[in-house]
Each structure stands twice: as structure tokens, then as C-alpha cells.
N, C-alpha and C positions, 0 to 999 in steps of 0.2 A: 229389779228382777226381770228376766226375759219373759216375753209373752209369745204364745204360739197362735197362729191363725190357722184354724182347721176348717177345711171346705169339704163337704160331702160331694163326691164325684160319681158315685155309683149307687144304684138302688139297693135297699135293704131286703127287698122281696127275694125269697128263696134262700136266705141266709139263716144261720142258726139263731135260736132264741136269744142267747147271751150276746151275740153281736148286735141284734136289733135293740136290745136293752141298753147296750153300751152307747150306741148312737143317740138314743133318747136321753141318756144321762149326760152326754156331752152337749145336748141342746140342739141336735141336728134332726130335722123332721123331713126334709125333702132334698132332692138333688140341687146343688148349687147353694145350699144354706151355708152361711159362714158364721163361725163363732171365734172369739178371741179368748184364750184361756191362759192363766199363769203357767209357766214352765215348771211343773212339779212332778215328782215321781209318780203320783197317782194318775195324773193326766197322761203322762208318757205311757203308762201301762194300759190305759184305756185305748190310746191311739194304736199301740202295738196290737191290740185285739182286732182292730178294724182297719189295718193298714191298706188292705185291698179295696176299701170303700171310700177312703178319704185321702186328701193331700194336705201336707203340713208345711207351713213357712214360719220362720222366726221373724217377729216384728219388734221394733223398739218402742 
């Protein structure tokens, strides 16, 4: 199964509560934090919520 490398690129300060909580549930706490997650529909939905705060790459 493919994996996604998610990097937080912008601050969560000033964003909506659900976007801050989504970053937290992804495991991102500060700018330049990186997490690797399985490519699943739930994770894709979380990333869609915070596309303006993160960058995403596929890794093998």
C-alpha cells in the first residue's frame, strides 16, 4: 500500500478549530514536522481539510 509523507508548512494559528484539531490528529505539532501515513480515504479527507497548511508527497 502506498504511503503519504505529510509536512506542515504553515502555522495553525488563526485557523478554524477543526483545522487545528485535524493537524493534531495527523500528528503535526509545529512547522516542518513530518509524518508518514498510510494512503487511506480517512487520511486523504484529513489532508483535504488542511491543504493550505501542509504539503504531501507519495513515498514507497
